[in-house]
C-alpha positions as CSV (number, residue, x, y, z in Angstrom):
1,M,-0.2,-0.1,-0.1
2,Q,3.0,2.5,1.0
3,A,5.1,1.8,-2.3
4,A,2.0,2.5,-4.5
5,L,1.4,5.7,-2.6
6,I,4.9,7.0,-3.3
7,A,4.8,5.7,-7.0
8,A,1.8,7.2,-7.2
9,Q,3.2,10.7,-5.4
10,E,6.3,10.5,-7.8
11,A,4.8,9.8,-11.1
12,A,2.4,13.0,-9.9
13,G,5.3,15.4,-9.4
14,A,5.5,17.9,-6.3
15,T,2.8,20.7,-7.3
16,L,3.4,23.8,-4.7
17,P,1.0,26.2,-4.2
18,F,4.1,29.0,-5.2
19,P,7.2,29.1,-7.1
20,A,10.0,26.9,-4.5
21,P,12.7,30.2,-4.8
22,V,8.9,31.8,-3.0
23,F,9.3,29.9,-0.1
24,G,12.8,30.4,0.5
25,I,12.5,34.0,0.3
26,G,9.5,33.4,3.3
27,A,11.7,31.9,5.3
28,F,14.9,34.3,5.1
29,V,12.1,37.2,5.7
30,G,10.7,35.4,8.5
31,L,13.7,34.9,10.2
32,A,15.3,37.8,9.4
33,A,12.4,39.6,11.7
34,L,12.8,37.1,14.4
35,L,16.3,38.3,15.0
36,L,15.7,41.6,14.8
37,I,13.0,41.3,17.1
38,T,15.5,39.0,19.3
39,S,18.2,41.7,19.3
40,A,16.0,44.5,20.1
41,F,15.7,42.1,23.4
42,R,19.3,41.8,23.8
43,H,19.9,44.1,27.1
44,A,16.6,44.0,28.3
45,G,18.2,42.0,31.2
46,S,20.6,44.4,32.2
47,K,18.6,47.7,32.3
48,H,18.1,47.5,36.5
């Protein structure tokens, strides 16, 4: 059963809702935003 599913997926090919580079750019932008948010609170513990 599992081999039949794998064979069907390989025959159909990968269908993505967006082109592959869009996922990479989105991941890069998201991680860069998290980095900026994290760096904004870098010295928050030593203010007092």
